[in-house]
N, C-alpha and C positions, 0 to 999 in steps of 0.2 A: 446476410449482413456483412459489410466490408470490415475487415479486421487487419490491423498492423501488429505484428509481433512486438514485444517489449524491446528486444534488441534492435530491431529495425527502427523503432520510434526513437530510441536513444541516439542512434547513428544519425537519423534525420535531424533531430534536434541539435546535435553538436555541429553538423554541417551548416544548418541555418544560422546558428549563433556565430559561427566563424565568418559567415558572409555578411551578416547584419551588423556586427560590432564595428568594423571599419567604416561602413557606410554611415552609421549614426555618428561616429567620431568626426567624419568629414562634414556632415550636416551641422554638427555642433559648432565647428570652427566657422562655417559660413554664417550661421545665425548669430554668433558672437560678433563677427565683423559687421553684420547689418545693424546690430544693437548699438555698436559704437558710433555709427554714422547716422542713426535715426534721430528724428525729432521727438519731443516729449510724448506726443500722442501715440506714435508708433512703438515707442519703447515698452509700453505696457503689454502690447500684443506680442512683441518679440521676446520679452522677458518670459512669457508663458512658454514660448517655443524653446527657449534655452533650458528652462526648468524641465520640460518634458523630455528633451534630448538627454539631459543629465540623468534623469530618472531611469530611462530605458537603458542607457549605457551602464549604470550601476547594476541594474537587474541582469543584463546579459553578462556582465563581468563576474558577478558573484554567484549567479544562479539562484538567487533568492530575491523575493520582493523587498525593495528598499523600505526601511522603517520597521520591519518585523523584528521583534526581539527574540522570538522562538522559531527555530527552523522546523520544517515539517517532521524531521526525525525526533523532535522533542515534544511532539503534540500527543494528546490523548488518542486512544484507539479510534474513537468515533470521528475525530478530526482528520484521521489518516485513511478513512475508508476509501476503497477503490471499487468503483462500480464495474461489474463484469457483464459479459454478454449472457443472455438467457441460457444458451447452450452450455456454457461453462458453469453456470450456477447449478445446473442439474447434477453435476458431479458432487456438489456439496449436499444438496437436499435429498438425493436418492437414498442415501443410507439412513437418514433421520426419519423419513416417512415410510420406510419399508414395513411391510406386514411381518410380524415375527415368524421365524422359521418354524416348520412343523415339528422339528426335533426338540424344541425348547418347551419346557413345561410352563405353566402360568407363573409359578414361583420363580423360575429362572428368568423369565421375562421381566418380572418385577425387580429382581436383583440387578439385572442388566440396566434397566432404566434408572434405578437408584444410583448405581455406581457412575454411570455416564452423567447423571445430573450433578454429581459432585465436582466434575471436571470443569475447568474454564472453557469458554467457547473455543478458543484456539487449541487447547489441549485435546478437546473432544474431536475437533475437525481433523487434526493431525493423526490422532490415535485411530479414528474410524477409517480414514483414508488409507493408512498404512496396514492396519490389521484386518479391517472389515472389507476394504475394496482391493487391497493388495498392491497399492501404488508404492513406488520407490520413494526414498526421502527426497531425491532430486526432483522427481515429478511433482511431489506435493509442494516442494519449495516453489516450483514454477507456477502451480495453480494458485497458491496463497500469496505469491510475490514476497516471500521471505527467504532467508538463507537456509541451506540444507542443514547447517549446524543448529539453527533455531528449531527446525523440524525435529531433529534428534532430541534436543533438549525438551521440547514439549511432550514428545512421546515418552521419554524417560520419566518426566514428572507425572504424567498420566499413569504410567505403569506402577510407579511408587504408590500413588494414591489408591489405585485399584488393589494392589497387593496388600496394603495396610487394612483396607476395608474387608477384604476377603479373609485375612487372618483374624480380625475381630469377629467376623461372622462364624468362622470355623470354631473359635473358642467358645462361642455361645451355644453351639450345637452339641 
């Protein structure tokens, strides 16, 4: 499967925008000149062209779809989902579907499943990738397309939740 790294894609996008924006601005001026000299029948068609050019220029200039009130960074998690290649998805699912280790008792497996079930999806992913798979925070940030600081925060939250549950469990025994 053909793959472009995120950094290359951003560079490609910025280069394309830098080339397209002036071209659309020139086209807008040309179309506006045509609109001024057109008769009534042609003005309807040319008005659509002017509108389309302005729409694209606004989109290229702002980096956001015109008319949207909420940017992508302010959307809910399911609206920001990023699809990954199947090979990269295996990094996430390998830890969750793994058969329990021979060294764990049935009770320990139950405790582990219970504690991991209390974590949010993102906390569980970060915690398992860091502690279970041994990835660095930077590598996890690259896989999940979030900042390394966010990865650290998710892991800290997960560790606090796990510690509090384990303290409660120890006090009951």
